C-alpha positions in Angstrom: -23.5 12.1 -15.0 -20.9 13.6 -17.4 -21.2 17.1 -15.9 -20.5 15.7 -12.5 -17.1 14.4 -13.5 -15.4 17.7 -12.8 -12.0 18.6 -11.3 -13.7 19.6 -8.1 -15.8 16.3 -7.9 -12.7 14.2 -8.4 -10.6 16.1 -6.1 -13.2 16.0 -3.3 -12.6 12.2 -3.3 -9.1 12.2 -4.3 -7.5 14.7 -1.9 -8.8 13.1 1.3 -7.9 9.5 -0.1 -4.4 10.6 -0.9 -4.0 11.6 2.8 -5.5 8.4 3.9 -3.6 6.3 1.6 -0.2 7.6 2.9 -0.9 6.6 6.4 0.8 3.1 6.2 3.7 4.1 4.2 4.1 7.3 6.5 4.3 4.8 9.6 7.2 3.0 7.7 8.9 6.2 6.6 8.6 7.5 10.3 10.2 4.3 11.5 12.9 4.5 8.9 13.8 8.0 9.4 14.0 7.7 13.2 15.6 4.2 13.4 18.1 5.2 10.8 19.6 7.9 13.2 19.8 5.8 16.1 23.3 6.0 17.7 23.4 2.3 18.7 23.4 -0.1 15.8 21.8 2.3 13.5 22.6 0.4 10.2 21.5 -2.9 11.6 18.3 -1.3 13.1 17.5 0.2 9.6 18.1 -2.9 7.8 15.9 -4.9 10.3 13.1 -2.3 10.0 13.2 -2.6 6.2 13.2 -6.4 6.2 10.3 -6.7 8.6 8.5 -3.7 7.0 8.6 -5.5 3.6 7.3 -8.7 5.0 4.5 -7.1 7.0 3.6 -5.0 3.9 3.2 -8.3 2.1 0.8 -9.8 4.6 -1.3 -6.7 4.7 -1.5 -6.2 1.1 -2.4 -9.9 0.4 -5.2 -10.0 3.0 -6.0 -6.3 2.7 -7.5 -6.9 -0.9 -11.0 -7.3 0.7 -11.1 -3.5 1.1 -11.1 -3.1 -2.7 -13.5 -5.8 -3.3 -16.0 -4.2 -0.7 -15.5 -0.8 -2.1 -16.2 -2.0 -5.7 -19.4 -4.0 -4.9 -20.8 -1.2 -2.8 -19.9 1.5 -5.3 -21.8 -0.5 -8.0 -24.9 -0.8 -5.8 -24.8 2.8 -4.9 -24.8 3.7 -8.7 -27.6 1.3 -9.3 -29.7 2.9 -6.6 -29.7 -0.3 -4.6 -27.7 0.7 -1.4 -30.1 -0.9 1.1 -29.6 -4.3 -0.5 -26.0 -4.4 0.5 -26.2 -3.5 4.2 -25.3 -7.1 5.5 -22.3 -7.8 3.2 -19.6 -5.6 5.0 -19.9 -7.3 8.4 -19.7 -10.9 6.8 -16.6 -9.7 4.8 -14.9 -8.2 7.9 -15.2 -11.3 10.1 -14.0 -13.5 7.3 -11.0 -11.1 6.8 -10.0 -10.9 10.5 -10.4 -14.7 11.1 -7.9 -15.3 8.2 -5.5 -12.7 9.6 -5.5 -14.2 13.0 -4.8 -17.6 11.5 -1.9 -16.3 9.5 -0.6 -14.4 12.4 -0.3 -17.4 14.6 1.1 -19.5 12.1 4.1 -17.1 11.3 5.0 -16.8 14.9 6.4 -20.3 15.1 8.6 -19.8 12.0 9.6 -16.3 12.3 13.4 -17.3 12.6 13.1 -19.2 9.3 11.2 -16.3 7.6 13.9 -13.9 8.1 16.8 -16.2 7.4 15.2 -16.8 4.1 15.4 -13.0 3.5 19.1 -13.2 4.2 19.1 -11.8 7.6 21.9 -12.9 9.9 23.5 -12.0 13.2 22.6 -8.9 14.7 20.1 -8.0 12.0 18.3 -11.3 12.4 18.0 -10.6 16.2 16.5 -7.2 15.5 14.1 -8.6 13.0 12.7 -11.1 15.4 12.3 -8.5 18.3 10.8 -5.8 15.9 8.4 -8.3 14.1 7.4 -9.9 17.5 5.7 -6.7 18.6 4.5 -5.1 15.2 2.8 -8.4 14.0 0.0 -7.7 16.6 -1.2 -4.8 14.6 -1.7 -6.9 11.6 -5.5 -7.8 12.3 -6.0 -4.3 13.6 -4.6 -2.7 10.2 -6.9 -5.1 8.1 -10.0 -4.3 10.2 -9.2 -0.5 9.6 -8.7 -1.1 5.9 -12.0 -2.9 5.5 -13.9 -0.1 7.2 -12.0 2.3 4.9 -13.3 0.3 2.0 -16.8 0.5 3.3 -16.6 4.4 3.4 -15.1 4.5 -0.1 -18.0 2.4 -1.4 -20.2 4.9 0.1 -18.5 7.7 -1.8 -16.9 8.9 1.4 -13.1 9.5 1.7 -13.2 12.0 4.5 -13.6 9.7 7.4 -10.6 7.4 6.2 -8.6 10.5 5.8 -9.5 11.3 9.4 -8.5 7.9 10.7 -5.2 8.1 8.8 -4.2 11.6 10.2 -4.9 10.5 13.6 -2.8 7.4 13.4 0.1 9.1 11.5 0.3 12.0 14.0 0.0 9.6 17.0 2.7 7.4 15.5 5.2 10.2 14.9 4.8 11.5 18.4 5.2 8.1 19.9 8.2 7.2 17.9 10.2 10.0 19.2 9.3 9.4 22.7 9.8 5.5 22.7 12.7 5.4 20.5 14.9 8.2 22.0 13.3 8.1 25.5 12.7 11.0 27.8 15.6 11.9 30.2 14.9 10.9 33.8 11.4 9.5 32.7 11.8 6.8 30.0 14.8 4.9 29.0 15.4 4.7 25.0 13.8 1.7 23.7 15.5 2.1 20.2 14.0 -0.4 17.6 11.5 -1.9 19.9 10.2 1.5 20.7 9.4 2.1 17.1 7.6 -1.1 16.9 5.5 -0.3 20.1 4.6 3.2 18.5 3.3 1.6 15.5 1.4 -1.0 17.2 -0.4 1.6 19.5 -1.1 3.9 16.5 -2.6 1.0 14.6 -4.8 0.2 17.7 -6.1 3.5 17.9 -6.8 3.9 14.4 -9.0 0.6 14.4 -10.9 1.8 17.5 -11.7 5.2 15.6 -12.7 3.3 12.6 -15.1 1.2 14.5 -16.7 4.2 16.2 -17.1 6.1 13.0 -18.8 3.1 11.3 -21.1 2.7 14.1 -22.1 6.4 14.4 -21.8 7.7 10.7 -23.4 4.8 8.7 -26.3 2.4 9.2 -24.1 -0.5 8.6 -24.1 -3.0 11.4 -21.3 -5.2 12.4 -23.7 -7.7 13.8 -23.3 -11.0 12.2 -26.3 -11.9 10.1 -27.6 -15.0 8.1 -28.1 -15.9 5.6 -25.1 -15.0 3.7 -25.5 -12.2 1.4 -25.7 -13.2 -2.2 -22.7 -11.1 -3.2 -20.4 -12.8 -0.6 -19.6 -15.4 -3.3 -18.6 -12.7 -5.7 -16.6 -10.7 -3.0 -14.6 -13.9 -2.1 -13.9 -14.6 -5.8 -12.7 -11.0 -6.3 -10.7 -11.1 -3.1 -9.1 -14.4 -4.2 -8.1 -13.0 -7.4 -6.5 -10.0 -5.8 -5.0 -12.3 -3.2 -3.2 -14.0 -6.0 -2.3 -10.6 -7.5 -0.9 -9.5 -4.1 1.1 -12.5 -4.1 2.8 -11.8 -7.3 3.3 -8.2 -6.3 4.9 -9.3 -3.2 7.1 -11.9 -4.6 8.7 -9.0 -6.6 9.1 -6.8 -3.4 10.5 -9.7 -1.2 12.9 -10.9 -4.0 14.3 -7.2 -4.2 14.7 -7.1 -0.3 16.4 -10.6 -0.6 18.8 -9.7 -3.2 19.6 -6.2 -1.6 20.3 -7.9 1.8 22.6 -10.3 0.1 24.7 -7.4 -1.2 25.3 -6.2 2.4 24.1 -4.0 5.3 24.7 -0.8 3.5 22.9 -1.8 0.4 19.7 -3.1 2.3 19.8 0.1 4.3 19.9 2.2 1.0 17.1 0.0 -0.5 14.9 0.4 2.8 15.1 4.2 2.3 14.4 3.9 -1.5 11.4 1.4 -1.2 9.8 3.6 1.6 10.1 6.7 -0.7 8.7 4.7 -3.7 5.8 3.5 -1.6 5.0 6.9 -0.3 5.0 8.2 -3.7 2.8 5.4 -4.9 0.2 6.0 -2.3 0.4 9.8 -2.9 -0.6 9.1 -6.5 -3.0 6.6 -5.3 -5.6 9.2 -4.2 -6.6 9.6 -7.9 -6.5 5.9 -8.3 -9.1 5.7 -5.3 -11.2 8.5 -7.1 -11.2 6.4 -10.0 -12.1 3.2 -8.0 -15.0 5.2 -6.4 -16.5 6.8 -9.1 -15.6 4.1 -11.6 -17.7 1.6 -9.8 -20.7 4.0 -9.5 -20.5 4.8 -13.2 -20.4 1.1 -14.2 -23.5 0.7 -11.9 -25.4 3.4 -13.9 -24.1 1.8 -17.2 -22.5 5.3 -18.0 -19.6 4.3 -20.4 -19.1 7.8 -21.7 -18.7 9.2 -18.3 -16.3 6.2 -17.5 -13.9 7.3 -20.5 -14.1 10.8 -19.3 -13.3 9.8 -15.8 -10.3 7.8 -17.0 -9.0 10.6 -19.2 -9.2 13.1 -16.4 -7.8 11.0 -13.5 -4.8 9.9 -15.7 -3.9 13.6 -16.5 -4.2 14.6 -12.9 -2.1 11.6 -11.7 0.7 12.3 -14.2 0.8 16.0 -13.1 1.2 14.8 -9.5 4.0 12.5 -10.4 5.8 15.3 -12.3 5.5 17.3 -9.3 7.0 14.6 -7.0 9.8 14.2 -9.6 10.6 17.8 -9.4 10.7 17.8 -5.4 13.0 14.6 -5.7 15.6 16.2 -7.9 15.5 19.6 -5.9 16.1 17.8 -2.6 18.1 14.9 -3.9 20.8 15.2 -1.2 18.8 16.2 1.7 16.3 13.6 1.4 19.0 11.0 1.9 20.4 12.6 5.0 17.0 12.9 6.5 17.0 9.1 6.7 20.5 8.2 7.5 23.9 9.8 8.4 25.9 6.8 7.4 28.0 7.7 4.3 28.2 4.3 2.8 24.4 3.9 3.0 24.0 7.4 1.4 26.3 6.6 -1.3 24.5 3.6 -2.3 21.2 5.3 -1.9 22.1 8.3 -4.3 23.4 5.6 -6.7 19.6 4.5 -7.3 17.4 7.4 -6.2 17.4 9.0 -9.7 15.9 5.6 -11.1 13.1 5.9 -8.4 12.3 9.5 -9.3 12.3 9.0 -13.2 9.9 6.2 -12.9 7.2 8.1 -11.3 5.2 9.1 -14.5 5.1 5.3 -15.4 4.0 4.4 -11.8 1.2 7.0 -12.0 -0.5 5.4 -15.1 -0.1 2.1 -13.6 -1.6 2.9 -10.2 -4.5 5.1 -11.6 -5.7 2.3 -14.0 -5.1 -0.3 -11.2 -7.6 1.6 -9.0 -10.0 2.2 -11.8 -10.1 -1.6 -12.7 -10.6 -2.5 -9.0 -13.7 -0.2 -9.0 -14.9 -1.9 -12.1 -14.5 -5.3 -10.5 -12.0 -6.4 -13.1 -9.9 -8.4 -10.5 -9.3 -11.4 -12.9 -7.5 -9.2 -15.3 -5.5 -7.4 -12.7 -4.4 -10.7 -11.4 -3.1 -11.9 -14.8 -1.5 -8.6 -15.4 0.5 -8.7 -12.1 1.5 -12.5 -12.8 2.9 -11.5 -16.3 4.5 -8.3 -15.0 6.3 -10.3 -12.2 7.3 -13.6 -13.9 7.9 -12.2 -17.4 9.2 -8.8 -16.6 10.5 -8.2 -13.1 12.3 -11.6 -12.3 14.2 -11.9 -15.6 15.2 -8.4 -15.4 16.3 -8.8 -11.8 18.5 -11.7 -12.5 19.9 -10.3 -15.7 20.9 -7.2 -13.7 22.5 -9.4 -11.1 24.4 -11.3 -13.8 25.8 -8.2 -15.1 26.7 -6.8 -11.6 24.5 -3.9 -11.5 23.7 -4.4 -7.9 21.0 -2.1 -6.5 20.7 -0.4 -10.0 19.7 -3.7 -11.5 16.9 -4.1 -8.8 15.4 -0.7 -9.6 15.6 -1.1 -13.3 13.6 -4.4 -12.8 11.1 -2.3 -10.8 10.7 0.1 -13.7 10.2 -2.5 -16.2 7.7 -4.1 -13.9 5.7 -1.0 -13.7 5.8 -0.3 -17.5 4.3 -3.8 -18.1 1.5 -3.2 -15.6 0.4 0.2 -16.7 0.7 -0.6 -20.4 -1.4 -3.7 -20.2 -4.2 -2.1 -18.2 -4.5 0.8 -20.5 -4.7 -1.5 -23.6 -7.4 -3.7 -22.0 -9.4 -0.6 -20.8 -9.7 0.5 -24.3 -10.4 -2.8 -25.7 -13.2 -3.7 -23.4 -15.0 -0.4 -22.8 -14.5 1.6 -26.1 -17.2 -0.5 -27.9 -19.6 0.3 -25.2 -19.6 4.1 -25.6 -22.5 5.9 -27.3 -20.5 8.7 -28.9 
């Protein structure tokens, strides 16, 4: 297996996975860039898009963890040569996930005002948050279904079809954003922020339909419910629950950051919205190699090839760091123009430029954390991932956040806390990987 862990083999999975992975943040970035340049209430619209986007990302990441669990289990069965024994599990997992998503969706509708008030949204920003969310929230189950199907394809060692789904969704979203937000003279009135919400919803719907068609036509996996329950369903649920808690801890950090940035004022939450979208974009950009580690790592574990597993970890870490250095270089070269792409408001830009260098400098740290995060998911080490995020959030991020607030660091304090958070995450995973798997090597 060692000779198959090549640059070509890794990139065959990593490059399509990178393109697929940036689909969701690209939707948010598109909304942010277009909404931030609206002539009517541009700052308020940008702030609302950032607050709602953060909350929806929290929901998607919390329930979207089934994708990683499905991918890990299928990869391990593929590696062990038992692919036929796993055919009934994906449908059961998908129906469970969609049922939970609908339940949560319906429960948030009745308390949406309270949710965004908790995030410090008031006045016109609160009104925009509610109108934007009331449209975009219906894409929540669609995105979770798409994520689950992507997880199935990843487990089958295929990242091409997830890439295809993501490209279609991203291109459609950009096209519809321009039409719906700004309108067409004598044809369609500008819909502003609500137009961005409709564009995202339609794109998510198309992606879900395409995912459904590809699953039916390109695999022998059926979505028809089957009984009895698959023996691995219990392990999948436990893995998903561990990732659920992990995602809660992750999103506590993200939501607290949004809440503190919102409390600083409209200009600050606008700047934070731009920064967090760029941070997420770069995260998913690097995540392509994490996906390769997830897919190949699970397969290697299924074959009990621990030498190959170490070689894989070494190579994808090097590739991930190189990508992060490339992103750093681009960030510093286009430091000013990146800000003006998202907003033409001077106070927002000044606040953004005051923190963007922290976002850029943190890229290598992020790459190591994301690479090993993906690898650990493929290995089924969800419990350790859970504990790492809990420690990083409650012992690292939150203390750093409020220490920064105490010393009046404002947005810089928030982003220093993010850097500390990622350092703890990456360091803990590297140490545990060496501790657990090094004794299993044969050479």
